[in-house]
C-alpha positions in Angstrom: 9.5 19.1 21.6 7.8 20.3 18.4 4.3 18.9 17.7 4.0 16.5 14.8 1.0 16.6 12.5 -0.2 13.1 11.8 -2.0 12.5 8.5 -3.4 9.5 6.7 -1.8 9.3 3.3 -3.9 8.8 0.1 -3.8 5.1 -0.6 -5.3 3.1 -3.5 -5.2 -0.8 -3.3 -6.6 -2.9 -6.1 -6.0 -6.2 -8.0 -4.2 -6.2 -11.3 -6.0 -7.0 -14.6 -5.6 -10.8 -14.1 -6.6 -10.7 -10.4 -3.2 -12.4 -9.5 -1.5 -9.5 -7.7 -2.5 -6.8 -5.3 -1.2 -3.3 -6.3 -0.9 -0.7 -3.6 -0.1 3.0 -4.3 0.6 5.5 -1.5 1.0 9.2 -2.1 4.0 10.4 0.0 5.3 13.6 -1.5 8.9 14.6 -0.9 9.8 11.9 1.6 13.5 10.9 1.8 14.4 7.2 1.6 15.5 6.9 5.2 12.1 8.3 6.3 9.8 5.8 4.5 8.6 2.6 6.2 6.3 -0.1 4.8 5.5 -3.2 6.6 3.5 -6.0 5.0 1.7 -9.0 6.5 -0.4 -11.6 4.6 -3.5 -9.8 5.8 -2.6 -6.2 6.0 0.0 -3.4 5.7 1.4 -0.4 7.6 2.9 2.7 6.2 4.8 5.5 7.9 6.7 8.4 6.4 8.0 11.6 8.0 9.2 15.0 6.9 9.4 18.5 8.6 6.9 18.1 11.4 4.5 15.9 9.4 4.0 12.1 9.8 2.0 10.2 7.3 0.9 7.0 9.0 -1.9 4.4 8.6 -2.6 0.7 8.5 -4.9 -1.3 6.3 -6.4 -4.8 6.2 -6.2 -6.9 3.0 -9.2 -9.0 2.1 -7.3 -11.9 0.6 -3.9 -13.3 1.9 -0.8 -12.3 0.0 2.7 -13.7 -0.4 4.8 -11.2 1.5 8.1 -12.7 0.5 7.4 -11.8 -3.2 6.5 -8.2 -2.7 8.3 -5.6 -4.8 8.2 -1.9 -3.9 9.4 1.3 -5.8 9.2 5.0 -4.9 9.2 7.6 -7.6 7.8 11.1 -8.0 6.2 11.0 -4.5 4.4 7.7 -5.0 5.2 4.5 -3.2 4.1 1.5 -5.4 4.0 -2.0 -4.0 3.0 -5.2 -6.0 2.5 -8.4 -4.1 0.9 -11.7 -5.4 -2.2 -13.1 -3.8 -1.6 -16.5 -2.2 -4.5 -17.8 -4.4 -5.5 -15.7 -7.5 -9.2 -14.7 -7.6 -11.1 -17.5 -9.4 -14.7 -17.5 -10.6 -14.8 -13.7 -10.6 -18.2 -12.5 -11.8 -19.0 -9.1 -13.3 -22.0 -7.6 -11.4 -24.4 -5.6 -13.5 -24.7 -2.0 -12.3 -28.0 -0.4 -13.0 
């Protein structure tokens, strides 16, 4: 059995401009549709993708609960993009002065 190299994919997760949705971007270059998996819970997500002896795999916690049933995902040019609304949008967000 050939060895599989396991790597953590590059992931960026951030709120949208109105702090209503969580946006997740995962770099998964050259992965076929049948080899991409994304699982989402209200407090975290798991991603796995495989190609030619390489397995991209990782899981992440989410700070604020999301509505999993309203998640939308697309894959284009090697980037998996997921948008999912927060259960409660951020309220009373304060800009912190950086010195």
